[in-house]
N, C-alpha and C positions, 0 to 999 in steps of 0.2 A: 142154402141158408143166406138170407138177406142181410148185408152188412148194417152197421149202427146208421141211423140217419146223419148225414153231413152236419158239421157245427156251423151255425149261421150268425150273422151279426145279430145284435139287438138283445132283447131279454133272455131270448132263448140260449144265446152264447153264454150269458153271462150265467144263467142258472148251471149249465152244462160245466162251464168252467169251475166254478165253485164246487161241483161234485167230484172234481178230479183228486184222487189220493195218491199216496207214494206205491209206486208199482215195485213188487217185491223182485221181480225177474223180467227184464226186457234185455235178450242178450244182442251181443255184436259177435257171431261165431258161436256157436254151441260149445258150452264148458262139459268137461267129462262130470257124470253125475256125483262123484265123491266130492266135487268141489262147489256144489249147489247146496248152499246151506238151508235147512229147511226153516221156511218162514211160517206155515201154516196158513197162508192167505193165498187167495187166489188172483189171478192177473186183473188189473186196472188200467182204466185209460190214462193215459199222460199226455199233456200239453206240448211235449216235444219229442222228438225221436232222435236218435243218436248213432253214428257211425264213426268208425276209426279207419282211415284210408290204408294204413300200414300197422299191423300189430307190433307193440313196442318190443324191441329185443336188446337186452341188456349190455353194457360194454363198461369195462372198468376205466374210468378218468384218471387222469394226473392227481387226482386229490384222494385217490384211493378208493372212491365211493363207486358204487355201481349205478349206473344212469340210464333211464328208460326215457327217451324223449319220442313223445307223439302227437298227435293233433286229434281232438275229439270234435266232431261236427255234430252240431246242435240245431235241428230244424224244427222250428213251430208249426204245429198244426193247428192252430188258431188265429182268428183274423182281429185279434188285438195284440198291443206290444206286451211282452214278459219282459220284466228286471231280474236279471241274474244276480243273486246277492251273494251266491257261495258256489264252490265246486269243491267237491269233497272226493278223494280217490281213497279206496279201501281195497285191502286184500280180500278177493272175493270169496275165499274159502275160510279166513278166519274173523274177517271183520274189522281187522286191525286198521287204524287210519293211517294212512301214508302220507297224505298230503291235504291240506286245505289252503283254498285260496279264497281271500275276501279282500274287500277294500282296494286300496292301490294295487296290490300284486294281483287281484283279479282283474282290473282294469287294464292293467299291461299285457294281461296274458289273453284276452278274449278281443275278438274283432269280428265286425261282420264279414261275411266272406267277400263281399263288393269293397273291402277295406283291409285286406289282408297284408299289406305290404308292411316290412319292418320300419319303413320310415313315417308311415302315416301317424296321426295322433289317435286314430282309432274311433271308433262309433259308440263306445261307452260298454256299458255291460248291459245293454239292451239288446233284446231279439225283436227285431220287426216284426208286424203281424204277417204269419206266414213265410218268414224270413229264415235265414241261416246265418249263424255265428260259428267262430272256430275258438276253440281254446287249445292254446299251445302249451302242452305239459311236459315239465321236466322233473322226474322222480329221481331223487338221490338217495340209494339204499345204502346206509354205512356197511362198511366192509365188516365181513362177521354175521351179518345178519342174512338170514335166507331171503332168496329172491323170490317174490309172490309168482304163483302159476298163471294166475288169473287176477284181473282188476275189475273193481266194480265202481261205478261213479253217481255220486249222489248231488243233484243239482238242487241249489235253493231258487226259488221262483217265487216273484211277486207280482201282481198286477193290481192296479188302483180300481176300485170298484167306482165306476163313472157314476153312479147314483148317490153314494155315501161319502166317496173319497177317501175311505178306507182302504188299506191294502188287503188282498186277499192271497192267503199262502196257497201254492200249487206245488210244492216240493215233489220232486219225482227221482226215482232210481232208475237209471237208464244207461245202456252201452257197455255192459259186460263184455269184457275181450281177455282172449288169451294172451299170455306172453309168450313170445317166440324164444325157445329155449336154445336155439343154435348159437354155438359160439361165434364171435365175430371172426373174420381173416385176420391172420396176422401177417405182419408185412415188415420187409425191410425199409429203410428211408428211401424215399424218392429222390432226397438230395443229398449233396456229398458231407463230409465231415464240416461241422461249422455251428454257428449260432443263428437260430431262426426265431421269426415271431410268427405263432400259428394264430390267425385273425379269423374272425368270424367262425368260429367251430364250435364244436359241441360244448355245451346244450341250452344256453340261455334262449329263452323264447323271442327274442326280439332281434336277432342277426338278420340280415338278409338273406343268409343261406336258410335259416330255419323258416322265414316267412315266405321262401319263394314257392308259395303255392299257387299251381297252374293247373288250368283243366286243357289237356292235350288229348285231341282225338276223342273227346268226350269223357275222359277219365282223369280223376281228381288225383293229383299227385305232388308231392313235395320233392323234386328230383335233386336238390342240395341239401338235404336235411344234415348231414354228417359232414359236409364238405370243409376244407380246410383252405384257406388261402394264407402260402408261405412268402415271408420277405427275409432278406438276408440281413442281420444285424452285426454291426462291429462292435469292439469292446468300448466305445462310448455310447452303445445303444443307438447307433445312428442306421437309419435306412435307407438314406440319401445322403450325399457330400457334393455341396456346390450348387447347381442351379436346378431347381426341381421341373424345370421346363425342359430341361436336358434329358434325355431317356438314359444317357451313360452315366447320369448321377446316381442312379439307383443300383446297390450294391448287388441286388439279386439278377440286375438285367445280363443275360449271357450265361449264367450260371448253368452246369450240366442239370436235366432232368433225368433221372436215373429209374431203370425199372425195379419196382419195388418187390416184384415176384417172376418167376418165371412165367412164360405164357407165348401165345400168339397174338400177332397185331392183327386186328379185325378191321380197324379204320385208322388212316392217317391224312389229315388235310392240311397243306401248307402252300396257301393261296393268298392270305389277306397280309395286310401292312399292318405294322405296329401303329396304334394309335398315339398320337402325341400328349404327353403328360403335361399338368396333371388335372387338367379339367376333365369332367365327365364327358365321354363322348357322344355323338348322337346316337338315337337308338338303332338297333341293329336287326335285320332279318333273323327270324329264328334260328337258323342253322348256323350262323354267324356269331351268334353270341358267345361261344366259347372260344373263337378265334381259331387260329392253327392248333391243331389236337394231334393227340395219339391216344387210341384206346386198345388196351391189352386185354385178351380173354385170359384169365388164370384158372377158373374152376368152370364149372356149368353155372350159367346164371349169375357168374361173378367177372366182373370187368373193371379194369382200372383207367381213370381219366386223367390224363395230361393236359392241361388248358392254358390258352393265351400264349402259346410258344411263339418264339421269334421267327420271323420269316426267314424261308432258306437254311434253317438249321436242322429239319427233322431228318434223322439218319435210318430210319427203318420206314417200310412200306407195308401193305396188307399180305399178310400170310407169313410175314418173316417170323420165326422163333426167336424169343429174347430169352436172356438168362437174367438171373437176378444180381442186378448193380450193373447193366449193361446202360450205356449211355444211349439216350433215345432222341435227344433234342437240346436245344438252350431255351432257357426263360425268356419269354418276351412281355409284349403289350399289346398282342393282338385280341380282336374282338370286341366285346362291350367290358373294356378295361381302362380306368382313368391311369395307373400306374404300375409298372411291371410287378408282375407277382406270379406263382404257379399257384392254379386252382389245382387240387388233388382230391379225388374221392374214388369211392367205389360205386358201380352201378350194377344194376340188375339185368340190363339189356346192352346191345352194342352200340344203342346210341344214346345222347344224352338226352333227348325229348323224343319220345317219353321214356321216362326210365324212374326207378325208385333209388333211395340212396341208404343202404345199410350203414351200420357203424363197422369200423375196422379197428385194430391195435397195430403198434409197432413193436417188433422186436426188442428194442432197447432205446431209450433216449434219456436224458438227464434233463430234470426241470430246474430252471434257474432262477426266474422269476416272474411277473405279471406286469401287464399294462393295465393300469386302472381305468383309463378312458376308453371310450370306443373309438378307436383310429383304425381304418380300414381302406380299400383302395380308392374310394370316392374323396377321402379326404387326406391322405397320409403326405399328399406332395403339396398340400394347401397349410401344412403346419408352419409355424415360424422357422423351425430350423427341422432338420432331419432328425433330430435326437427324440426318441419317445420316452414319454414318462415313465419311469420305472419303479417297481417296487420288489425287494427280493422276497423268494418265496417262503413260506412259513416253514416247509418241508420240504428243502431242495434235495437233489440227489436224483440217484438212478432210478429209471421206472423200466418195468419189464412187462411186456404184454398189456401195455395201456394206451390210452388214447389221449393226445393233448387237448386240453381244455381251451375254451376262448380265451383269447388274448395272453396264452403263456408264451413265455421265452423259453426256449428249449436249445439243447444241442444234440446234434447227431454225432455219434462217435465215428 
């Protein structure tokens, strides 16, 4: 059977574009038949295709909500600009609306694939002709409510008719995706008893971990999606005391990195110097971005990464069996790091690049407060003092089998 004629520029493209209608079911991964609502409609052409690099996996955050953080990749198949006016996420089975992004919220969550970094101002809510954009999604499902088994995305699309100047609506339903029901791995603290600032963690769509979209060996990945950068905080909420250009001024420097689970060391590297704080260091070769590191395999396809470690401090080597709570190394400032911190995350492979980044929880921590401004390793040493802006948590206290959220102040017992 001959495929439909390719969409071309000019009047023919406009006519075809105006015939696009809502697509009842265009899936990213087949859904069980009982989860496919009967629409009574057949398939339709859509002006965009959609994919999800990694199916969302729920994790309970310190706010007690279930979070699903994932990326929706939208690719235009037409030779003219499309303006994204809304992104609506629904429960694919019940049709319940779970999230709607419009206006400024949408503008902050969508980027051209060539402009995906967290620090960029962004390319707006337009998809270039035959271009690709990413929508960074974070669904917060209130505690007590069921987690959907599959999600459906309705994308509001406009294009301006070049002849009349009037907008033409091309809304489409694209990108059904299963929700991964696997429970996140539950871990012990990777740091000793104390108070810690959890920076650039789950699940806002604009941290450098979330926006770390990369193509590695031809595979589109977000290898730091659920990573957390930890800093030590004293009783005055200071992360450094004294001269921020002196590495010993940072309270976390030299603190022990602890095995958060028993496992086997599959990679350990201790060959890079510390970077002088607080300015951003020069770019690093891909293998050196994490600095000195230890990777521990804890389950099939689950590995723990401890990164930016102090040179000369690593106490384990490949093949060593480690026990939960065992000291692995000391926190440093090696690799692509402006100020000392522990970069900690779960990997799906034994290397940082390429790998995926699934969620995890800690057996126990106490939520203390929140840092209201985005302060992270690139600017923490550039603040006037080492004191973090601080707000008490609305619901402080113990958290069991939960994940710290971005900019939480927590204590490990």
